[in-house]
C-alpha positions as CSV (number, residue, x, y, z in Angstrom):
1,X,0.0,0.0,0.0
2,X,2.8,2.4,1.0
3,X,4.7,1.5,-2.1
4,X,1.8,2.1,-4.3
5,X,1.2,5.5,-2.7
6,X,4.9,6.4,-3.2
7,X,4.8,5.3,-6.8
8,X,1.7,7.4,-7.4
9,X,3.3,10.5,-5.8
10,X,6.5,10.0,-7.8
11,X,4.5,9.6,-11.0
12,X,2.5,12.7,-10.2
13,X,5.7,14.6,-9.6
14,X,7.2,13.4,-12.9
15,X,4.1,14.2,-14.8
16,X,4.0,17.7,-13.2
17,X,7.7,18.2,-14.0
18,X,7.3,17.1,-17.6
19,X,4.1,19.2,-18.0
20,X,5.9,22.2,-16.5
21,X,8.8,21.8,-18.8
22,X,6.5,21.6,-21.8
23,X,4.5,24.6,-20.6
24,X,7.7,26.6,-20.0
25,X,9.1,25.5,-23.4
26,X,5.9,26.6,-25.1
27,X,5.9,29.9,-23.2
28,X,9.6,30.4,-24.2
29,X,8.8,29.7,-27.8
30,X,5.8,32.0,-27.8
31,X,7.9,34.7,-26.2
32,X,10.6,34.2,-28.9
33,X,8.0,34.4,-31.6
34,X,6.4,37.5,-30.1
35,X,9.7,39.2,-29.7
36,X,10.7,38.2,-33.3
37,X,7.3,39.4,-34.7
38,X,7.6,42.7,-32.8
39,X,11.2,43.1,-34.1
40,X,10.2,42.4,-37.6
41,X,7.3,44.9,-37.4
42,X,9.6,47.5,-35.8
43,X,12.4,47.1,-38.3
44,X,9.8,47.5,-41.1
45,X,8.4,50.7,-39.4
46,X,11.9,52.1,-39.1
47,X,12.5,51.5,-42.9
48,X,9.1,53.1,-43.7
49,X,9.8,56.1,-41.5
50,X,13.2,56.6,-43.2
51,X,11.5,56.7,-46.6
52,X,9.0,59.2,-45.4
53,X,11.7,61.4,-43.9
54,X,13.6,61.3,-47.2
55,X,10.5,62.2,-49.1
56,X,10.1,65.3,-47.0
57,X,13.7,66.2,-47.7
58,X,13.1,65.8,-51.4
59,X,9.9,67.9,-51.2
60,X,11.9,70.7,-49.5
61,X,14.7,70.5,-52.0
62,X,14.1,68.6,-55.3
63,X,17.8,68.4,-55.9
64,X,18.4,66.4,-52.6
65,X,20.5,63.3,-53.4
66,X,22.7,61.0,-51.4
67,X,25.0,58.9,-53.6
68,X,27.2,57.6,-50.7
69,X,25.3,55.6,-48.0
70,X,24.4,57.5,-44.9
71,X,22.8,56.4,-41.6
72,X,20.1,57.8,-39.4
73,X,19.0,56.6,-35.9
74,X,15.3,55.9,-35.6
75,X,13.3,54.5,-32.8
76,X,16.1,52.5,-31.2
77,X,17.2,51.2,-34.6
78,X,19.2,52.4,-37.6
79,X,18.5,53.1,-41.3
80,X,21.2,53.3,-43.9
81,X,20.1,54.9,-47.1
82,X,21.0,56.3,-50.6
83,X,19.0,58.6,-52.8
84,X,19.9,58.6,-56.5
85,X,18.4,59.5,-59.9
86,X,17.4,56.5,-62.0
87,X,15.2,55.4,-64.9
88,X,12.6,52.8,-64.4
89,X,10.6,51.4,-67.3
90,X,11.7,54.5,-69.3
91,X,10.5,56.9,-66.7
92,X,12.7,59.4,-64.8
93,X,12.4,58.6,-61.1
94,X,14.4,59.0,-57.8
95,X,15.4,55.8,-56.1
96,X,15.4,55.7,-52.3
97,X,17.2,52.6,-51.1
98,X,16.9,51.9,-47.3
99,X,18.4,49.1,-45.2
100,X,16.9,49.2,-41.7
101,X,18.1,47.3,-38.6
102,X,16.7,46.5,-35.2
103,X,18.1,43.9,-32.9
104,X,19.0,41.0,-35.2
105,X,16.4,41.9,-37.9
106,X,17.1,43.7,-41.2
107,X,14.8,45.0,-43.8
108,X,15.6,46.3,-47.3
109,X,13.2,48.7,-49.0
110,X,13.5,50.3,-52.5
111,X,11.1,53.1,-53.2
112,X,10.9,54.8,-56.6
113,X,9.7,58.4,-56.3
114,X,8.2,60.7,-58.9
115,X,8.4,64.4,-58.6
116,X,5.6,66.4,-60.2
117,X,6.3,70.0,-60.8
118,X,4.6,72.6,-58.7
119,X,4.9,75.2,-61.4
120,X,1.8,76.3,-63.5
121,X,1.5,74.2,-66.6
122,X,2.4,77.1,-68.9
123,X,5.8,77.3,-67.3
124,X,6.5,73.6,-67.6
125,X,7.8,73.7,-71.2
126,X,11.2,74.5,-72.7
127,X,9.4,76.7,-75.3
128,X,5.8,77.8,-74.9
129,X,3.9,80.1,-77.3
130,X,0.4,81.4,-77.6
131,X,0.9,81.9,-81.3
132,X,3.3,80.4,-83.8
133,X,6.6,78.8,-82.8
134,X,8.8,78.9,-85.8
135,X,12.2,77.3,-86.2
136,X,14.1,78.8,-89.2
137,X,17.7,78.0,-90.1
138,X,19.6,74.8,-89.6
139,X,21.1,72.8,-86.6
140,X,18.6,74.1,-84.1
141,X,18.0,72.2,-80.8
142,X,15.8,72.2,-77.7
143,X,17.5,70.0,-75.1
144,X,17.8,69.4,-71.4
145,X,20.3,71.1,-69.0
146,X,22.2,68.9,-66.6
147,X,19.2,66.6,-66.3
148,X,19.1,63.9,-69.0
149,X,15.9,62.5,-67.6
150,X,14.0,65.8,-68.1
151,X,11.9,66.4,-71.2
152,X,12.4,69.7,-73.0
153,X,8.9,70.0,-74.4
154,X,7.7,72.5,-77.1
155,X,4.1,73.6,-77.2
156,X,2.1,76.2,-79.2
157,X,-1.5,77.1,-78.9
158,X,-1.6,77.8,-82.6
159,X,1.1,76.3,-84.8
160,X,4.6,74.8,-84.8
161,X,6.7,75.2,-87.9
162,X,10.1,73.5,-88.6
163,X,11.6,75.0,-91.7
164,X,15.3,73.9,-91.6
165,X,17.3,70.8,-91.3
166,X,19.3,68.8,-88.7
167,X,17.1,69.6,-85.7
168,X,17.2,67.8,-82.4
169,X,14.5,67.9,-79.7
170,X,14.7,66.1,-76.3
171,X,11.0,66.4,-75.6
172,X,7.6,66.2,-77.1
173,X,6.3,68.7,-79.6
174,X,2.6,69.5,-79.3
175,X,0.2,72.0,-80.8
176,X,-3.4,73.0,-80.3
177,X,-3.3,73.6,-84.0
178,X,-1.0,72.1,-86.7
179,X,2.6,71.0,-86.8
180,X,4.3,71.7,-90.1
181,X,7.6,70.0,-90.9
182,X,9.1,71.7,-94.0
183,X,12.7,70.7,-93.2
184,X,14.7,67.5,-93.2
185,X,16.4,65.3,-90.6
186,X,14.2,66.4,-87.8
187,X,15.0,64.3,-84.7
188,X,12.5,64.3,-81.8
189,X,13.6,62.0,-79.0
190,X,12.0,62.7,-75.6
191,X,14.3,61.8,-72.7
192,X,11.4,60.1,-70.9
193,X,8.6,58.3,-72.8
194,X,7.5,55.3,-70.7
195,X,4.3,54.8,-72.6
196,X,6.0,55.1,-76.0
197,X,3.6,57.9,-76.9
198,X,3.8,59.7,-80.3
199,X,6.5,62.4,-80.1
200,X,4.4,64.9,-82.0
201,X,0.8,65.7,-81.2
202,X,-1.4,68.2,-82.9
203,X,-4.9,69.4,-82.2
204,X,-4.4,68.9,-78.5
205,X,-6.1,71.1,-75.8
206,X,-4.6,74.6,-75.6
207,X,-2.7,75.5,-72.5
208,X,-3.9,78.8,-71.0
209,X,-1.1,81.5,-70.8
210,X,-2.0,84.5,-68.7
211,X,-1.2,88.0,-69.9
212,X,1.8,89.6,-68.4
213,X,1.0,93.3,-67.6
214,X,4.1,94.7,-66.0
215,X,2.3,97.6,-64.2
216,X,0.2,95.1,-62.2
217,X,3.4,94.1,-60.4
218,X,5.0,97.5,-59.7
219,X,4.2,97.2,-56.0
220,X,6.3,94.0,-55.7
221,X,9.5,95.7,-56.8
222,X,12.5,95.9,-54.5
223,X,14.2,98.3,-56.9
224,X,12.6,100.7,-59.5
225,X,14.0,102.6,-62.5
226,X,11.8,105.3,-64.0
227,X,13.1,105.1,-67.6
228,X,15.1,102.9,-69.9
229,X,17.9,101.0,-68.2
230,X,21.0,99.3,-69.5
231,X,22.5,96.5,-67.4
232,X,26.1,95.5,-68.0
233,X,28.9,94.1,-65.9
234,X,27.9,92.6,-62.5
235,X,24.3,92.5,-61.3
236,X,23.7,91.3,-57.7
237,X,20.2,90.1,-56.9
238,X,18.7,88.6,-53.7
239,X,18.6,85.2,-52.1
240,X,16.4,82.1,-52.7
241,X,14.2,83.1,-49.7
242,X,14.2,86.8,-50.6
243,X,14.7,87.3,-54.4
244,X,15.2,90.7,-55.9
245,X,12.5,92.2,-58.2
246,X,13.9,95.0,-60.4
247,X,11.3,97.0,-62.1
248,X,12.0,99.2,-65.2
249,X,9.5,101.7,-66.5
250,X,10.8,101.6,-70.0
251,X,13.1,99.5,-72.2
252,X,15.8,97.2,-70.8
253,X,19.1,96.5,-72.6
254,X,21.3,93.7,-71.3
255,X,24.9,94.0,-72.5
256,X,27.3,91.4,-71.2
257,X,25.8,91.0,-67.7
258,X,27.0,88.6,-65.0
259,X,24.2,87.9,-62.5
260,X,24.7,86.7,-58.9
261,X,21.8,85.6,-56.7
262,X,18.0,85.0,-57.2
263,X,15.6,87.4,-58.8
264,X,14.3,88.9,-62.0
265,X,13.9,92.0,-64.1
266,X,10.4,93.3,-65.1
267,X,10.2,95.7,-68.1
268,X,7.2,97.7,-69.2
269,X,8.7,97.8,-72.8
270,X,11.0,95.6,-74.8
271,X,14.1,93.7,-73.4
272,X,17.0,93.7,-75.9
273,X,20.0,91.5,-75.4
274,X,23.3,92.4,-77.0
275,X,25.8,90.4,-74.9
276,X,25.8,87.2,-72.9
277,X,23.8,87.0,-69.6
278,X,25.6,84.5,-67.4
279,X,24.9,83.3,-63.9
280,X,27.6,83.3,-61.2
281,X,27.3,80.1,-59.1
282,X,24.3,78.8,-61.0
283,X,21.8,76.3,-59.5
284,X,22.4,73.1,-61.4
285,X,18.7,72.1,-61.5
286,X,16.6,75.3,-61.6
287,X,16.8,78.7,-63.2
288,X,17.3,81.4,-60.6
289,X,17.0,84.5,-62.9
290,X,14.0,85.7,-64.9
291,X,13.3,88.4,-67.4
292,X,9.6,89.3,-67.8
293,X,8.3,92.0,-70.1
294,X,5.1,93.5,-71.4
295,X,6.9,94.1,-74.7
296,X,9.2,91.9,-76.9
297,X,12.2,89.9,-76.0
298,X,14.9,90.4,-78.7
299,X,18.3,88.6,-78.8
300,X,20.4,90.4,-81.3
301,X,24.1,89.4,-81.2
302,X,25.5,86.1,-82.5
303,X,27.6,83.7,-80.3
304,X,25.9,84.7,-77.1
305,X,24.5,82.7,-74.1
306,X,21.5,83.9,-72.1
307,X,20.8,82.1,-68.8
308,X,17.2,83.1,-67.8
309,X,13.5,82.2,-67.5
310,X,12.0,84.4,-70.2
311,X,8.3,85.5,-70.2
312,X,7.2,88.0,-72.9
313,X,3.8,89.5,-73.6
314,X,4.8,90.1,-77.2
315,X,7.1,88.1,-79.5
316,X,10.4,86.5,-78.5
317,X,13.0,86.5,-81.3
318,X,16.4,84.9,-81.5
319,X,17.8,87.0,-84.4
320,X,21.3,85.8,-84.9
321,X,23.2,82.5,-85.1
322,X,24.7,80.6,-82.2
323,X,22.4,82.0,-79.5
324,X,22.1,79.7,-76.5
325,X,19.3,80.1,-74.0
326,X,19.7,78.2,-70.7
327,X,16.3,78.3,-69.1
328,X,12.9,78.5,-70.8
329,X,10.9,80.8,-73.1
330,X,7.2,81.6,-72.6
331,X,5.4,84.1,-74.9
332,X,1.9,85.3,-75.1
333,X,2.7,86.0,-78.7
334,X,5.1,84.3,-81.2
335,X,8.5,82.6,-80.6
336,X,10.9,82.6,-83.5
337,X,14.3,80.9,-83.8
338,X,15.7,82.7,-86.8
339,X,19.2,81.6,-87.5
340,X,21.8,78.8,-87.7
341,X,22.6,76.8,-84.5
342,X,20.1,78.5,-82.1
343,X,19.7,76.3,-79.0
344,X,17.6,76.2,-75.9
345,X,18.7,74.2,-72.9
346,X,15.7,73.7,-70.8
347,X,16.1,74.5,-67.1
348,X,12.8,74.8,-65.1
349,X,12.3,78.1,-63.2
350,X,13.0,78.1,-59.5
351,X,9.8,78.5,-57.6
352,X,11.2,81.4,-55.6
353,X,11.2,83.6,-58.7
354,X,7.8,82.5,-59.9
355,X,5.8,82.6,-56.6
356,X,5.4,86.4,-56.4
357,X,3.7,86.4,-59.9
358,X,1.9,83.1,-60.5
359,X,0.2,80.7,-58.1
360,X,2.2,77.7,-57.0
361,X,0.6,74.6,-55.5
362,X,3.2,72.5,-53.7
363,X,3.2,68.9,-54.6
364,X,4.8,66.2,-52.5
365,X,6.8,63.4,-54.2
366,X,4.8,60.4,-55.0
367,X,5.7,56.7,-54.7
368,X,5.6,55.2,-58.1
369,X,7.0,51.7,-57.2
370,X,7.8,50.0,-53.9
371,X,9.8,46.8,-53.2
372,X,10.8,45.1,-50.0
């Protein structure tokens, strides 16, 4: 009887011990799984947070890139990242590559980001005209500037004419009216064409271009001249956060001018350019100097370079050969490239010089593709 009782007690103890070990093992494994699940969730959240932080940086500065890996500390973990320009399926995008770490867990994320311009549509072209845009002469080009993923588009609300030979366009050519090709060897190759769309399109919807009436903006001037004004030599403007606005109540002549800083010149009458207009310490991505006129924009001398965002109420004319414009041309009238080897290298306007005159709706970068 006593032996039986002892055997029962010992058996119960063994069963209890084994059961306890099993329970403890199960609790341990569940704890490990819970910790691992938590760590995996946290390391993913760290990676996602890093992407969102980088998107904000890109929104604040569209030129923000990080070609050499950098690290940031986030929520008791780390994220190593790179930000580079890339092309994905023929589309120009920014690649954000993030490797996040927490405890023993690692997560790799690749986000491909698209930046949509905040500028009004009529300022998003290399050459934009209300009336005819005419290319005369040979070896004319409209290309990108330091951004081979950017399209340098041409658009007219009436008619585009190409009369010469050996032309090269790195963007689409569109017209609300007709497109007339009278020349030969016309090469139209957009930098970005992911949908393989036709490179020329006519009878498209017109793009509204507002009138530019200089007198409407007199009160915005930081400096005013009461008559005609010639600018030559060095011209110092403002900063990105506080651009200079120079107002001229007459005609402007630009004669070999070296511009420093951010800002623009507004003229009530024509602007005539006889010498190069160059930018000291130029922004590599955006045009920081503008010339807006209620009259004509006329470029007269050969072998000159003009770095500016140009906006004219009347015709813009490139009269002589080898005139290079670095920026963009927008006209409420006609645009005419008159001579041999005229070229426009498209550089979008910096929002700081456009904001005082035209509404800008900020747009955040959008995720086009996401892999993890």
